[in-house]
GULOVO-858633 format. One record per residue (C-alpha): x negated, y negated, z; residue in one letter. Coordinates in Angstrom, 3 decimals, decimal comma, padded with zeros to 6 digits, always signed. Last residue first. Layout:
# residues N
          X          Y          Z   res
          X          Y          Z     A
...
This chain:
# residues 156
          X          Y          Z   res
   -114,342   -139,614   +089,533     Q
   -116,852   -136,692   +088,685     E
   -115,234   -135,741   +085,386     K
   -115,308   -139,329   +084,187     V
   -118,653   -139,910   +085,359     V
   -120,355   -137,001   +083,636     G
   -120,123   -133,328   +082,740     D
   -117,537   -132,749   +080,027     C
   -114,078   -134,163   +079,082     V
   -112,964   -133,356   +075,471     S
   -111,468   -134,800   +072,417     V
   -110,293   -138,113   +073,955     I
   -108,719   -140,011   +071,150     Y
   -109,088   -143,884   +070,499     I
   -106,738   -145,701   +068,397     N
   -106,933   -149,154   +067,041     T
   -110,648   -148,907   +066,359     R
   -110,138   -149,852   +062,699     T
   -112,623   -147,195   +061,676     S
   -110,405   -144,574   +063,629     T
   -111,669   -143,021   +066,770     Y
   -112,899   -139,769   +068,183     S
   -114,335   -139,538   +071,574     L
   -116,200   -136,876   +073,631     D
   -116,162   -137,751   +077,285     V
   -118,950   -137,402   +079,729     G
   -119,681   -141,071   +080,618     L
   -123,429   -140,284   +080,983     P
   -125,137   -141,544   +084,191     R
   -127,187   -144,884   +084,196     D
   -124,842   -146,611   +086,346     G
   -121,253   -145,492   +085,414     K
   -119,158   -147,004   +088,282     A
   -115,731   -146,491   +086,669     L
   -112,645   -148,497   +086,471     E
   -109,628   -146,898   +085,260     I
   -106,728   -148,910   +083,411     V
   -104,040   -146,572   +081,903     Y
   -101,592   -147,057   +079,170     R
   -098,793   -144,657   +078,442     E
   -098,222   -144,358   +074,726     P
   -094,692   -144,875   +073,321     R
   -093,353   -141,739   +071,767     Q
   -091,196   -141,814   +068,418     I
   -089,155   -138,908   +067,275     T
   -088,567   -139,272   +063,525     V
   -085,365   -138,579   +061,933     K
   -085,910   -138,692   +058,216     V
   -084,234   -139,643   +055,048     Q
   -086,061   -139,691   +051,734     L
   -087,955   -136,493   +052,466     R
   -091,064   -134,974   +051,021     R
   -093,800   -137,504   +052,504     V
   -092,438   -137,409   +055,836     L
   -092,586   -133,628   +056,169     A
   -096,225   -133,744   +054,817     D
   -097,419   -136,180   +057,407     S
   -095,735   -134,138   +060,369     L
   -097,359   -131,097   +059,028     T
   -100,869   -132,995   +058,762     R
   -100,442   -134,251   +062,373     A
   -099,856   -130,699   +063,496     S
   -096,510   -129,452   +064,622     G
   -093,244   -130,795   +065,742     G
   -089,767   -130,156   +064,173     A
   -086,665   -132,207   +065,155     G
   -086,369   -133,861   +061,924     D
   -089,863   -135,080   +062,097     V
   -091,389   -134,861   +065,479     R
   -094,306   -136,438   +067,563     T
   -094,586   -139,808   +065,816     I
   -096,777   -141,982   +067,975     F
   -096,381   -145,706   +068,942     D
   -099,345   -148,267   +068,784     G
   -097,819   -150,475   +066,261     A
   -094,066   -150,765   +066,965     C
   -090,795   -148,786   +066,050     I
   -088,047   -150,866   +067,618     A
   -085,886   -149,033   +070,295     L
   -086,504   -151,441   +073,258     G
   -083,566   -153,643   +072,385     A
   -081,146   -151,788   +070,020     R
   -082,301   -151,321   +066,461     A
   -080,805   -153,144   +063,427     S
   -083,753   -155,205   +062,325     A
   -086,234   -152,266   +063,268     N
   -084,454   -149,755   +060,945     Y
   -084,634   -152,085   +058,023     R
   -088,242   -152,955   +058,842     A
   -089,013   -149,161   +059,217     V
   -087,385   -148,143   +055,942     A
   -089,159   -150,934   +053,878     T
   -087,343   -153,889   +052,402     R
   -088,138   -156,311   +054,949     A
   -091,897   -156,333   +054,210     D
   -093,814   -157,091   +057,456     G
   -095,693   -154,056   +057,655     A
   -095,951   -151,977   +060,886     V
   -099,562   -151,199   +062,122     S
   -101,490   -148,223   +063,382     E
   -098,631   -145,819   +063,955     I
   -100,417   -142,787   +065,453     H
   -099,256   -139,417   +063,952     L
   -099,057   -136,532   +066,460     A
   -100,538   -133,045   +067,397     D
   -104,116   -133,239   +065,995     P
   -104,524   -137,082   +067,290     N
   -106,761   -138,739   +064,579     L
   -104,001   -138,477   +061,992     M
   -103,619   -142,210   +061,283     D
   -100,541   -144,020   +060,019     L
   -099,858   -147,321   +058,345     A
   -096,297   -148,453   +058,396     W
   -093,437   -149,597   +056,111     G
   -091,843   -146,321   +055,021     F
   -093,080   -146,895   +051,497     P
   -090,996   -145,997   +048,527     A
   -092,372   -143,108   +046,226     G
   -089,363   -140,920   +047,160     A
   -086,959   -143,580   +046,481     A
   -084,496   -145,619   +048,630     P
   -086,246   -144,792   +051,800     R
   -083,994   -144,008   +054,951     R
   -085,237   -143,918   +058,458     L
   -083,357   -142,420   +061,414     L
   -085,196   -143,368   +064,893     A
   -085,336   -141,041   +067,889     E
   -086,538   -142,090   +071,253     F
   -089,356   -141,380   +073,786     V
   -090,774   -143,979   +076,298     R
   -087,724   -146,098   +076,738     P
   -089,159   -148,686   +077,290     A
   -091,107   -151,581   +075,736     Q
   -091,859   -152,527   +072,266     C
   -088,807   -154,613   +071,592     A
   -089,739   -156,744   +074,619     E
   -093,215   -157,443   +073,250     A
   -091,855   -158,209   +069,628     R
   -089,188   -160,652   +071,160     R
   -092,021   -162,356   +073,156     R
   -094,178   -162,614   +069,952     P
   -091,160   -164,111   +068,286     E
   -089,988   -166,596   +070,902     A
   -093,435   -168,587   +070,983     E
   -093,113   -169,413   +067,296     A
   -089,479   -170,187   +067,506     K
   -090,079   -172,553   +070,396     P
   -092,803   -174,306   +068,567     A
   -090,792   -175,018   +065,277     D
   -089,055   -178,024   +066,598     A
   -092,270   -179,280   +068,066     A
   -093,764   -179,068   +064,735     A
   -090,995   -180,879   +062,891     A
   -091,028   -183,666   +065,615     A
   -094,736   -184,140   +065,116     N
   -094,191   -184,487   +061,297     A
């Protein structure tokens, strides 16, 4: 049993590394997705917190979905990953609602995927207000800065 567990260990470690490598640069790319029928799922969970893009909260593991089929054949770094944003559908931008509506209507779509830029910022807040109006999803996977007002963020 230990030999079998040891044989499986490298595979278990390789999968997260493969996913991490797949979700790195380039920052913007296009992906062509095909669904077999109008009701077939794309294979992602989306939120519309950002008014100008769709946030990909998660990617389903079902190999039959359009996203999973695309990811299986995507070149390194061009897989669609949780945390990415959809900024255009078939070359057209617009509101999150417009993008969502365009996805629902089509069996085949070309989506523009944008990777988020991540920043780490240290602030000395003390007892002062932070000074940001935030909106976030119930799963807390995405935070959107609605506005910056008087407070530590604006000062620093």
